[in-house]
A tleap script that builds the chain and sets N, CA, C and O, in Angstrom:
source leaprc.protein.ff14SB
mol = sequence {
  NMET ALA THR VAL GLN VAL THR GLU LYS ASN
  PHE GLU GLN THR VAL LYS GLN GLY ILE VAL
  LEU LEU ASP PHE TRP ALA SER TRP CYS GLY
  PRO CYS ARG ALA PHE ALA PRO ILE PHE GLU
  LYS ALA ALA ALA LYS HIE PRO ASP VAL LEU
  PHE GLY LYS VAL ASP THR GLU ALA GLU PRO
  GLY LEU ALA ALA ALA PHE GLN ILE SER ALA
  ILE PRO THR LEU MET VAL LEU ARG ASP GLY
  VAL LEU LEU ALA ALA GLN PRO GLY MET VAL
  PRO GLY SER ALA LEU ASP LYS LEU VAL GLU
  LYS VAL ARG GLU LEU ASP MET ASP GLU VAL
  ARG LYS GLN VAL ALA ALA SER GLY GLU GLY
  ALA GLU ASN ALA ALA ALA GLY GLY CGLY
}
set mol.1.N position { 48.397 46.834 37.607 }
set mol.1.CA position { 49.779 46.577 37.971 }
set mol.1.C position { 49.799 46.282 39.470 }
set mol.1.O position { 49.131 46.948 40.261 }
set mol.2.N position { 50.578 45.271 39.836 }
set mol.2.CA position { 50.671 45.003 41.310 }
set mol.2.C position { 51.583 45.975 41.953 }
set mol.2.O position { 52.310 46.705 41.281 }
set mol.3.N position { 51.553 45.995 43.286 }
set mol.3.CA position { 52.536 46.966 44.005 }
set mol.3.C position { 53.918 46.283 43.963 }
set mol.3.O position { 54.081 45.079 43.769 }
set mol.4.N position { 54.854 47.152 44.158 }
set mol.4.CA position { 56.273 46.716 44.164 }
set mol.4.C position { 56.881 46.955 45.564 }
set mol.4.O position { 56.484 47.895 46.252 }
set mol.5.N position { 57.785 46.157 45.961 }
set mol.5.CA position { 58.470 46.273 47.162 }
set mol.5.C position { 59.601 47.275 46.889 }
set mol.5.O position { 60.436 47.042 46.015 }
set mol.6.N position { 59.631 48.403 47.645 }
set mol.6.CA position { 60.720 49.364 47.438 }
set mol.6.C position { 61.706 49.242 48.624 }
set mol.6.O position { 61.306 49.174 49.786 }
set mol.7.N position { 62.945 49.218 48.296 }
set mol.7.CA position { 64.127 49.058 49.177 }
set mol.7.C position { 65.099 50.154 48.904 }
set mol.7.O position { 65.066 50.814 47.865 }
set mol.8.N position { 65.973 50.335 49.871 }
set mol.8.CA position { 67.163 51.236 49.605 }
set mol.8.C position { 67.900 50.935 48.357 }
set mol.8.O position { 68.415 51.840 47.700 }
set mol.9.N position { 67.967 49.688 48.009 }
set mol.9.CA position { 68.713 49.195 46.811 }
set mol.9.C position { 68.035 49.725 45.501 }
set mol.9.O position { 68.697 50.235 44.598 }
set mol.10.N position { 66.734 49.581 45.455 }
set mol.10.CA position { 66.066 49.908 44.142 }
set mol.10.C position { 65.211 51.299 44.228 }
set mol.10.O position { 64.458 51.674 43.329 }
set mol.11.N position { 65.432 51.968 45.385 }
set mol.11.CA position { 64.680 53.248 45.545 }
set mol.11.C position { 64.813 54.229 44.386 }
set mol.11.O position { 63.848 54.619 43.729 }
set mol.12.N position { 66.145 54.621 44.171 }
set mol.12.CA position { 66.409 55.661 43.264 }
set mol.12.C position { 65.933 55.296 41.772 }
set mol.12.O position { 65.420 56.164 41.067 }
set mol.13.N position { 66.114 54.036 41.335 }
set mol.13.CA position { 65.632 53.658 40.070 }
set mol.13.C position { 64.057 53.638 40.033 }
set mol.13.O position { 63.428 53.916 39.012 }
set mol.14.N position { 63.507 53.310 41.152 }
set mol.14.CA position { 61.950 53.195 41.213 }
set mol.14.C position { 61.286 54.644 41.126 }
set mol.14.O position { 60.252 54.796 40.476 }
set mol.15.N position { 61.846 55.612 41.735 }
set mol.15.CA position { 61.190 56.845 41.816 }
set mol.15.C position { 61.717 57.831 40.704 }
set mol.15.O position { 61.297 58.988 40.676 }
set mol.16.N position { 62.579 57.401 39.848 }
set mol.16.CA position { 63.213 58.350 38.848 }
set mol.16.C position { 62.197 59.069 37.939 }
set mol.16.O position { 62.198 60.285 37.743 }
set mol.17.N position { 61.320 58.177 37.398 }
set mol.17.CA position { 60.500 58.734 36.379 }
set mol.17.C position { 58.928 58.283 36.587 }
set mol.17.O position { 58.577 57.192 37.036 }
set mol.18.N position { 58.114 59.281 36.193 }
set mol.18.CA position { 56.618 58.970 36.343 }
set mol.18.C position { 56.108 59.218 37.677 }
set mol.18.O position { 56.822 59.689 38.563 }
set mol.19.N position { 54.837 58.898 37.849 }
set mol.19.CA position { 54.145 59.054 39.173 }
set mol.19.C position { 54.446 57.822 40.014 }
set mol.19.O position { 54.318 56.682 39.568 }
set mol.20.N position { 54.829 58.083 41.180 }
set mol.20.CA position { 55.050 57.078 42.198 }
set mol.20.C position { 54.347 57.363 43.517 }
set mol.20.O position { 54.537 58.437 44.088 }
set mol.21.N position { 53.527 56.415 44.022 }
set mol.21.CA position { 52.916 56.500 45.260 }
set mol.21.C position { 53.628 55.366 46.185 }
set mol.21.O position { 53.692 54.172 45.890 }
set mol.22.N position { 54.102 55.914 47.253 }
set mol.22.CA position { 54.779 54.977 48.256 }
set mol.22.C position { 54.006 54.836 49.532 }
set mol.22.O position { 53.630 55.819 50.170 }
set mol.23.N position { 53.784 53.654 49.880 }
set mol.23.CA position { 53.065 53.317 51.196 }
set mol.23.C position { 54.074 52.892 52.163 }
set mol.23.O position { 54.642 51.805 52.059 }
set mol.24.N position { 54.309 53.733 53.108 }
set mol.24.CA position { 55.279 53.264 54.245 }
set mol.24.C position { 54.386 52.670 55.284 }
set mol.24.O position { 53.450 53.275 55.806 }
set mol.25.N position { 54.768 51.340 55.568 }
set mol.25.CA position { 53.900 50.547 56.471 }
set mol.25.C position { 54.708 49.560 57.333 }
set mol.25.O position { 55.917 49.453 57.124 }
set mol.26.N position { 54.138 48.875 58.235 }
set mol.26.CA position { 54.768 47.804 59.003 }
set mol.26.C position { 53.731 46.700 59.272 }
set mol.26.O position { 52.540 46.964 59.433 }
set mol.27.N position { 54.246 45.419 59.317 }
set mol.27.CA position { 53.250 44.254 59.488 }
set mol.27.C position { 52.465 44.349 60.768 }
set mol.27.O position { 51.317 43.910 60.840 }
set mol.28.N position { 53.087 44.928 61.788 }
set mol.28.CA position { 52.347 44.982 63.167 }
set mol.28.C position { 51.309 46.108 63.226 }
set mol.28.O position { 50.622 46.278 64.233 }
set mol.29.N position { 51.201 46.903 62.090 }
set mol.29.CA position { 50.316 48.141 62.165 }
set mol.29.C position { 48.974 47.778 61.593 }
set mol.29.O position { 48.848 47.499 60.401 }
set mol.30.N position { 47.923 47.783 62.483 }
set mol.30.CA position { 46.587 47.531 62.050 }
set mol.30.C position { 46.059 48.403 60.956 }
set mol.30.O position { 45.520 47.896 59.972 }
set mol.31.N position { 46.197 49.726 61.095 }
set mol.31.CA position { 45.813 50.577 60.086 }
set mol.31.C position { 46.398 50.291 58.710 }
set mol.31.O position { 45.728 50.368 57.681 }
set mol.32.N position { 47.755 49.939 58.753 }
set mol.32.CA position { 48.548 49.638 57.584 }
set mol.32.C position { 47.909 48.352 56.863 }
set mol.32.O position { 47.734 48.344 55.644 }
set mol.33.N position { 47.585 47.306 57.655 }
set mol.33.CA position { 46.916 46.161 57.095 }
set mol.33.C position { 45.541 46.464 56.451 }
set mol.33.O position { 45.155 45.853 55.455 }
set mol.34.N position { 44.825 47.422 57.051 }
set mol.34.CA position { 43.596 47.799 56.579 }
set mol.34.C position { 43.745 48.562 55.295 }
set mol.34.O position { 42.928 48.385 54.391 }
set mol.35.N position { 44.745 49.401 55.167 }
set mol.35.CA position { 44.978 50.309 54.008 }
set mol.35.C position { 45.515 49.435 52.849 }
set mol.35.O position { 45.279 49.774 51.689 }
set mol.36.N position { 46.172 48.410 53.105 }
set mol.36.CA position { 46.834 47.530 51.962 }
set mol.36.C position { 45.862 47.189 50.874 }
set mol.36.O position { 46.209 47.392 49.711 }
set mol.37.N position { 44.637 46.673 51.145 }
set mol.37.CA position { 43.798 46.322 49.988 }
set mol.37.C position { 43.210 47.506 49.214 }
set mol.37.O position { 42.783 47.350 48.070 }
set mol.38.N position { 43.189 48.663 49.822 }
set mol.38.CA position { 42.761 49.899 49.112 }
set mol.38.C position { 43.878 50.351 48.275 }
set mol.38.O position { 43.623 50.811 47.162 }
set mol.39.N position { 45.097 50.268 48.694 }
set mol.39.CA position { 46.249 50.589 47.882 }
set mol.39.C position { 46.366 49.599 46.739 }
set mol.39.O position { 46.617 49.981 45.596 }
set mol.40.N position { 46.179 48.307 47.058 }
set mol.40.CA position { 46.393 47.346 45.919 }
set mol.40.C position { 45.277 47.564 44.876 }
set mol.40.O position { 45.547 47.400 43.686 }
set mol.41.N position { 44.088 47.910 45.247 }
set mol.41.CA position { 42.998 48.176 44.331 }
set mol.41.C position { 43.302 49.386 43.524 }
set mol.41.O position { 43.082 49.354 42.313 }
set mol.42.N position { 43.793 50.457 44.092 }
set mol.42.CA position { 44.190 51.687 43.409 }
set mol.42.C position { 45.402 51.272 42.404 }
set mol.42.O position { 45.514 51.839 41.317 }
set mol.43.N position { 46.157 50.418 42.754 }
set mol.43.CA position { 47.437 50.033 41.820 }
set mol.43.C position { 46.727 49.352 40.545 }
set mol.43.O position { 47.079 49.641 39.401 }
set mol.44.N position { 45.833 48.546 40.784 }
set mol.44.CA position { 45.182 47.821 39.605 }
set mol.44.C position { 44.384 48.807 38.730 }
set mol.44.O position { 44.306 48.629 37.514 }
set mol.45.N position { 43.854 49.741 39.285 }
set mol.45.CA position { 43.036 50.766 38.715 }
set mol.45.C position { 43.822 51.813 37.892 }
set mol.45.O position { 43.277 52.411 36.964 }
set mol.46.N position { 45.081 52.021 38.237 }
set mol.46.CA position { 46.067 53.051 37.625 }
set mol.46.C position { 47.300 52.340 37.224 }
set mol.46.O position { 48.310 52.469 37.914 }
set mol.47.N position { 47.299 51.535 36.070 }
set mol.47.CA position { 48.448 50.824 35.733 }
set mol.47.C position { 49.748 51.593 35.315 }
set mol.47.O position { 50.866 51.078 35.294 }
set mol.48.N position { 49.452 52.931 34.973 }
set mol.48.CA position { 50.410 53.826 34.507 }
set mol.48.C position { 51.171 54.440 35.667 }
set mol.48.O position { 52.128 55.164 35.393 }
set mol.49.N position { 50.838 54.221 36.961 }
set mol.49.CA position { 51.342 54.736 38.126 }
set mol.49.C position { 52.020 53.638 38.934 }
set mol.49.O position { 51.478 52.541 39.067 }
set mol.50.N position { 53.173 53.920 39.461 }
set mol.50.CA position { 53.947 52.939 40.218 }
set mol.50.C position { 53.534 53.045 41.639 }
set mol.50.O position { 53.710 54.099 42.248 }
set mol.51.N position { 52.955 51.930 42.239 }
set mol.51.CA position { 52.590 51.919 43.606 }
set mol.51.C position { 53.561 50.949 44.321 }
set mol.51.O position { 53.600 49.738 44.109 }
set mol.52.N position { 54.359 51.644 45.216 }
set mol.52.CA position { 55.429 50.959 45.940 }
set mol.52.C position { 55.071 50.822 47.447 }
set mol.52.O position { 54.399 51.684 48.015 }
set mol.53.N position { 55.519 49.760 48.049 }
set mol.53.CA position { 55.415 49.585 49.386 }
set mol.53.C position { 56.772 49.639 50.067 }
set mol.53.O position { 57.740 49.047 49.591 }
set mol.54.N position { 56.835 50.339 51.163 }
set mol.54.CA position { 58.230 50.461 51.941 }
set mol.54.C position { 57.911 49.900 53.336 }
set mol.54.O position { 57.180 50.514 54.113 }
set mol.55.N position { 58.464 48.745 53.629 }
set mol.55.CA position { 58.332 48.112 54.968 }
set mol.55.C position { 59.275 48.908 55.824 }
set mol.55.O position { 60.489 48.795 55.653 }
set mol.56.N position { 58.784 49.693 56.720 }
set mol.56.CA position { 59.611 50.578 57.662 }
set mol.56.C position { 60.503 49.775 58.511 }
set mol.56.O position { 61.591 50.230 58.865 }
set mol.57.N position { 60.065 48.500 58.886 }
set mol.57.CA position { 60.961 47.715 59.750 }
set mol.57.C position { 62.135 47.076 58.967 }
set mol.57.O position { 63.211 46.808 59.502 }
set mol.58.N position { 61.855 46.850 57.664 }
set mol.58.CA position { 63.035 46.247 56.903 }
set mol.58.C position { 63.802 47.353 56.181 }
set mol.58.O position { 64.870 47.062 55.644 }
set mol.59.N position { 63.337 48.591 56.132 }
set mol.59.CA position { 63.980 49.708 55.541 }
set mol.59.C position { 64.004 50.909 56.394 }
set mol.59.O position { 63.493 51.954 55.991 }
set mol.60.N position { 64.606 50.816 57.624 }
set mol.60.CA position { 64.625 51.973 58.500 }
set mol.60.C position { 65.399 53.173 57.870 }
set mol.60.O position { 65.092 54.314 58.217 }
set mol.61.N position { 66.295 52.982 57.044 }
set mol.61.CA position { 66.980 54.025 56.366 }
set mol.61.C position { 66.000 55.009 55.473 }
set mol.61.O position { 66.046 56.238 55.517 }
set mol.62.N position { 65.181 54.295 54.725 }
set mol.62.CA position { 64.209 55.001 53.907 }
set mol.62.C position { 63.092 55.717 54.771 }
set mol.62.O position { 62.603 56.787 54.407 }
set mol.63.N position { 62.742 55.116 55.855 }
set mol.63.CA position { 61.793 55.691 56.768 }
set mol.63.C position { 62.445 56.911 57.420 }
set mol.63.O position { 61.775 57.926 57.608 }
set mol.64.N position { 63.682 56.844 57.756 }
set mol.64.CA position { 64.417 57.884 58.383 }
set mol.64.C position { 64.546 59.084 57.361 }
set mol.64.O position { 64.328 60.242 57.718 }
set mol.65.N position { 64.918 58.742 56.049 }
set mol.65.CA position { 65.148 59.778 55.130 }
set mol.65.C position { 63.862 60.536 54.822 }
set mol.65.O position { 63.885 61.719 54.481 }
set mol.66.N position { 62.782 59.855 54.944 }
set mol.66.CA position { 61.467 60.582 54.533 }
set mol.66.C position { 60.828 61.046 55.986 }
set mol.66.O position { 59.686 61.503 56.024 }
set mol.67.N position { 61.530 60.920 57.028 }
set mol.67.CA position { 61.099 61.454 58.317 }
set mol.67.C position { 59.745 60.893 58.672 }
set mol.67.O position { 58.863 61.640 59.094 }
set mol.68.N position { 59.545 59.536 58.506 }
set mol.68.CA position { 58.248 58.959 58.800 }
set mol.68.C position { 58.084 58.905 60.384 }
set mol.68.O position { 58.937 58.415 61.124 }
set mol.69.N position { 56.957 59.432 60.787 }
set mol.69.CA position { 56.737 59.434 62.288 }
set mol.69.C position { 55.398 58.789 62.487 }
set mol.69.O position { 55.058 58.582 63.652 }
set mol.70.N position { 54.588 58.442 61.511 }
set mol.70.CA position { 53.377 57.764 61.703 }
set mol.70.C position { 53.192 56.809 60.456 }
set mol.70.O position { 53.540 57.121 59.317 }
set mol.71.N position { 52.636 55.673 60.787 }
set mol.71.CA position { 52.305 54.806 59.618 }
set mol.71.C position { 50.829 54.335 59.645 }
set mol.71.O position { 50.295 54.232 60.750 }
set mol.72.N position { 50.181 54.063 58.620 }
set mol.72.CA position { 50.850 54.188 57.217 }
set mol.72.C position { 50.926 55.704 56.872 }
set mol.72.O position { 50.095 56.507 57.296 }
set mol.73.N position { 51.961 56.041 56.086 }
set mol.73.CA position { 52.155 57.197 55.412 }
set mol.73.C position { 52.297 57.098 54.017 }
set mol.73.O position { 53.085 56.263 53.572 }
set mol.74.N position { 51.597 57.888 53.187 }
set mol.74.CA position { 51.602 57.782 51.751 }
set mol.74.C position { 52.455 58.971 51.232 }
set mol.74.O position { 52.171 60.114 51.589 }
set mol.75.N position { 53.516 58.719 50.378 }
set mol.75.CA position { 54.273 59.727 49.786 }
set mol.75.C position { 53.971 59.649 48.311 }
set mol.75.O position { 53.761 58.580 47.737 }
set mol.76.N position { 53.957 60.926 47.675 }
set mol.76.CA position { 53.638 61.046 46.347 }
set mol.76.C position { 54.858 61.751 45.621 }
set mol.76.O position { 55.286 62.840 46.003 }
set mol.77.N position { 55.355 61.099 44.617 }
set mol.77.CA position { 56.462 61.616 43.835 }
set mol.77.C position { 56.175 61.615 42.383 }
set mol.77.O position { 55.439 60.757 41.895 }
set mol.78.N position { 56.739 62.558 41.665 }
set mol.78.CA position { 56.599 62.512 40.119 }
set mol.78.C position { 57.994 62.896 39.677 }
set mol.78.O position { 58.586 63.874 40.134 }
set mol.79.N position { 58.487 62.078 38.766 }
set mol.79.CA position { 59.834 62.361 38.185 }
set mol.79.C position { 60.897 62.785 39.299 }
set mol.79.O position { 61.640 63.758 39.170 }
set mol.80.N position { 60.883 62.024 40.298 }
set mol.80.CA position { 61.904 62.111 41.282 }
set mol.80.C position { 61.548 63.266 42.347 }
set mol.80.O position { 62.237 63.411 43.357 }
set mol.81.N position { 60.560 63.987 42.098 }
set mol.81.CA position { 60.231 65.100 42.905 }
set mol.81.C position { 59.107 64.799 43.902 }
set mol.81.O position { 57.998 64.438 43.506 }
set mol.82.N position { 59.406 64.952 45.220 }
set mol.82.CA position { 58.537 64.693 46.339 }
set mol.82.C position { 57.316 65.774 46.237 }
set mol.82.O position { 57.588 66.973 46.300 }
set mol.83.N position { 56.185 65.405 46.104 }
set mol.83.CA position { 55.097 66.309 45.948 }
set mol.83.C position { 54.263 66.470 47.223 }
set mol.83.O position { 53.813 67.573 47.531 }
set mol.84.N position { 54.049 65.344 47.987 }
set mol.84.CA position { 53.193 65.283 49.120 }
set mol.84.C position { 53.431 64.129 49.906 }
set mol.84.O position { 53.907 63.087 49.454 }
set mol.85.N position { 53.040 64.349 51.282 }
set mol.85.CA position { 53.124 63.276 52.196 }
set mol.85.C position { 51.819 63.303 52.989 }
set mol.85.O position { 51.401 64.358 53.466 }
set mol.86.N position { 51.197 62.182 53.125 }
set mol.86.CA position { 49.948 62.059 53.912 }
set mol.86.C position { 49.910 60.939 54.862 }
set mol.86.O position { 49.787 59.782 54.460 }
set mol.87.N position { 50.011 61.242 56.128 }
set mol.87.CA position { 49.936 60.091 57.092 }
set mol.87.C position { 48.465 59.661 57.332 }
set mol.87.O position { 47.529 60.452 57.215 }
set mol.88.N position { 48.328 58.418 57.660 }
set mol.88.CA position { 46.994 57.899 57.947 }
set mol.88.C position { 46.416 57.236 56.614 }
set mol.88.O position { 46.927 57.400 55.506 }
set mol.89.N position { 45.385 56.536 56.847 }
set mol.89.CA position { 44.754 55.834 55.755 }
set mol.89.C position { 44.117 56.774 54.808 }
set mol.89.O position { 43.585 57.805 55.221 }
set mol.90.N position { 44.149 56.455 53.535 }
set mol.90.CA position { 43.617 57.392 52.579 }
set mol.90.C position { 42.497 56.476 51.770 }
set mol.90.O position { 42.790 55.393 51.263 }
set mol.91.N position { 41.237 57.033 51.724 }
set mol.91.CA position { 40.180 56.334 51.049 }
set mol.91.C position { 40.532 56.149 49.574 }
set mol.91.O position { 41.290 56.952 49.030 }
set mol.92.N position { 40.015 55.131 48.920 }
set mol.92.CA position { 40.175 54.822 47.497 }
set mol.92.C position { 39.821 55.895 46.665 }
set mol.92.O position { 40.553 56.194 45.722 }
set mol.93.N position { 38.746 56.535 46.908 }
set mol.93.CA position { 38.272 57.650 46.043 }
set mol.93.C position { 39.268 58.865 46.212 }
set mol.93.O position { 39.441 59.603 45.242 }
set mol.94.N position { 39.882 59.089 47.314 }
set mol.94.CA position { 40.886 60.147 47.590 }
set mol.94.C position { 42.164 59.825 46.732 }
set mol.94.O position { 42.785 60.679 46.099 }
set mol.95.N position { 42.467 58.541 46.786 }
set mol.95.CA position { 43.710 57.992 46.002 }
set mol.95.C position { 43.484 58.314 44.553 }
set mol.95.O position { 44.409 58.787 43.893 }
set mol.96.N position { 42.248 58.072 43.994 }
set mol.96.CA position { 41.993 58.371 42.592 }
set mol.96.C position { 42.171 59.806 42.265 }
set mol.96.O position { 42.812 60.162 41.276 }
set mol.97.N position { 41.610 60.630 43.089 }
set mol.97.CA position { 41.702 62.104 42.920 }
set mol.97.C position { 43.028 62.578 43.015 }
set mol.97.O position { 43.373 63.506 42.284 }
set mol.98.N position { 43.874 62.034 43.872 }
set mol.98.CA position { 45.233 62.431 43.965 }
set mol.98.C position { 45.978 62.145 42.686 }
set mol.98.O position { 46.691 62.979 42.127 }
set mol.99.N position { 45.769 60.906 42.252 }
set mol.99.CA position { 46.450 60.458 41.056 }
set mol.99.C position { 46.212 61.318 39.843 }
set mol.99.O position { 47.100 61.603 39.040 }
set mol.100.N position { 44.828 61.755 39.749 }
set mol.100.CA position { 44.417 62.646 38.734 }
set mol.100.C position { 45.089 64.110 38.835 }
set mol.100.O position { 45.442 64.758 37.850 }
set mol.101.N position { 45.199 64.489 40.034 }
set mol.101.CA position { 45.825 65.859 40.288 }
set mol.101.C position { 47.368 65.824 39.945 }
set mol.101.O position { 47.915 66.784 39.404 }
set mol.102.N position { 48.013 64.717 40.273 }
set mol.102.CA position { 49.417 64.580 39.940 }
set mol.102.C position { 49.653 64.522 38.452 }
set mol.102.O position { 50.627 65.059 37.924 }
set mol.103.N position { 48.747 63.866 37.809 }
set mol.103.CA position { 48.857 63.771 36.247 }
set mol.103.C position { 48.643 65.056 35.666 }
set mol.103.O position { 49.157 65.277 34.569 }
set mol.104.N position { 47.980 65.919 36.215 }
set mol.104.CA position { 47.688 67.260 35.620 }
set mol.104.C position { 48.780 68.299 35.841 }
set mol.104.O position { 48.807 69.336 35.178 }
set mol.105.N position { 49.691 68.009 36.792 }
set mol.105.CA position { 50.675 68.921 37.251 }
set mol.105.C position { 51.781 69.219 36.020 }
set mol.105.O position { 52.310 68.339 35.342 }
set mol.106.N position { 51.975 70.456 35.909 }
set mol.106.CA position { 53.087 70.976 34.942 }
set mol.106.C position { 54.350 70.805 35.683 }
set mol.106.O position { 54.685 71.654 36.510 }
set mol.107.N position { 55.175 69.620 35.411 }
set mol.107.CA position { 56.351 69.465 36.167 }
set mol.107.C position { 57.412 70.512 35.999 }
set mol.107.O position { 58.176 70.760 36.931 }
set mol.108.N position { 57.495 71.160 34.806 }
set mol.108.CA position { 58.405 72.191 34.587 }
set mol.108.C position { 58.147 73.265 35.651 }
set mol.108.O position { 59.088 73.722 36.300 }
set mol.109.N position { 56.894 73.671 35.836 }
set mol.109.CA position { 56.550 74.642 36.816 }
set mol.109.C position { 56.794 74.143 38.220 }
set mol.109.O position { 57.196 74.946 39.062 }
set mol.110.N position { 56.596 72.951 38.521 }
set mol.110.CA position { 56.989 72.393 39.902 }
set mol.110.C position { 58.452 72.544 40.102 }
set mol.110.O position { 58.894 73.052 41.132 }
set mol.111.N position { 59.250 72.094 39.097 }
set mol.111.CA position { 60.693 72.164 39.271 }
set mol.111.C position { 61.147 73.585 39.533 }
set mol.111.O position { 62.033 73.803 40.360 }
set mol.112.N position { 60.514 74.638 38.791 }
set mol.112.CA position { 60.865 76.005 39.003 }
set mol.112.C position { 60.592 76.420 40.397 }
set mol.112.O position { 61.416 77.073 41.036 }
set mol.113.N position { 59.418 76.042 40.894 }
set mol.113.CA position { 59.066 76.396 42.342 }
set mol.113.C position { 60.000 75.772 43.301 }
set mol.113.O position { 60.360 76.415 44.287 }
set mol.114.N position { 60.432 74.541 43.084 }
set mol.114.CA position { 61.238 73.892 43.905 }
set mol.114.C position { 62.707 74.584 43.886 }
set mol.114.O position { 63.332 74.824 44.919 }
set mol.115.N position { 63.094 74.821 42.811 }
set mol.115.CA position { 64.365 75.548 42.644 }
set mol.115.C position { 64.279 76.908 43.340 }
set mol.115.O position { 65.207 77.267 44.065 }
set mol.116.N position { 63.224 77.665 43.153 }
set mol.116.CA position { 63.112 79.013 43.801 }
set mol.116.C position { 63.074 78.964 45.273 }
set mol.116.O position { 63.638 79.811 45.965 }
set mol.117.N position { 62.368 77.910 45.781 }
set mol.117.CA position { 62.249 77.854 47.186 }
set mol.117.C position { 63.577 77.289 47.851 }
set mol.117.O position { 63.829 77.470 49.042 }
set mol.118.N position { 64.343 76.642 47.047 }
set mol.118.CA position { 65.516 75.981 47.610 }
set mol.118.C position { 65.314 74.576 48.349 }
set mol.118.O position { 66.249 73.803 48.562 }
set mol.119.N position { 63.954 74.327 48.726 }
set mol.119.CA position { 63.688 73.168 49.466 }
set mol.119.C position { 63.513 72.033 48.412 }
set mol.119.O position { 62.915 72.249 47.358 }
set mol.120.N position { 64.031 70.861 48.710 }
set mol.120.CA position { 63.778 69.699 47.851 }
set mol.120.C position { 64.633 69.812 46.585 }
set mol.120.O position { 64.523 68.937 45.726 }
set mol.121.N position { 65.431 70.779 46.429 }
set mol.121.CA position { 66.250 70.904 45.254 }
set mol.121.C position { 67.215 69.631 45.047 }
set mol.121.O position { 67.480 69.178 43.933 }
set mol.122.N position { 67.687 69.132 46.209 }
set mol.122.CA position { 68.421 67.928 46.036 }
set mol.122.C position { 67.583 66.813 45.560 }
set mol.122.O position { 68.058 66.058 44.712 }
set mol.123.N position { 66.335 66.615 46.031 }
set mol.123.CA position { 65.386 65.594 45.554 }
set mol.123.C position { 65.313 65.755 43.962 }
set mol.123.O position { 65.486 64.779 43.230 }
set mol.124.N position { 65.065 66.948 43.496 }
set mol.124.CA position { 64.768 67.216 42.114 }
set mol.124.C position { 66.066 66.723 41.257 }
set mol.124.O position { 65.979 65.992 40.270 }
set mol.125.N position { 67.268 67.233 41.785 }
set mol.125.CA position { 68.457 66.817 41.172 }
set mol.125.C position { 68.747 65.362 41.217 }
set mol.125.O position { 69.215 64.788 40.234 }
set mol.126.N position { 68.479 64.739 42.345 }
set mol.126.CA position { 68.779 63.278 42.467 }
set mol.126.C position { 67.760 62.488 41.495 }
set mol.126.O position { 68.122 61.427 40.986 }
set mol.127.N position { 66.566 62.988 41.265 }
set mol.127.CA position { 65.580 62.318 40.540 }
set mol.127.C position { 65.723 62.564 39.111 }
set mol.127.O position { 64.804 62.208 38.374 }
set mol.128.N position { 66.800 63.153 38.606 }
set mol.128.CA position { 67.022 63.438 37.315 }
set mol.128.C position { 66.232 64.562 36.767 }
set mol.128.O position { 66.028 64.678 35.559 }
set mol.129.N position { 65.759 65.443 37.712 }
set mol.129.CA position { 64.934 66.573 37.286 }
set mol.129.C position { 65.687 67.647 36.780 }
set mol.129.O position { 65.120 68.666 36.384 }
savepdb mol mol.pdb
quit
């Protein structure tokens, strides 16, 4: 599956269900351009995972909402719940391992932990969790 452009308009629908990896990037960013083919290759390798790209220049609201302070930044969500944020380039092998770990998660347990901590409860609720 190819990557999809994620915007404020399609964000909620995009991250609602399943595993979603978001690449926050900008066209002027050298490391972002270097990471793009790695991200694209991972998208082709994991067709059951949605790989989305968020152009921080075109979508400053999403960048602000996720408190992006460095690009590229990889955000990992499952069923609307934010699980991880990783600034910097991520090697392809690490992306593969990350996808496997996210697949193995017990999301009922994750939601319980999110609710207990109080952090991210809004994300879980907004994501239909």
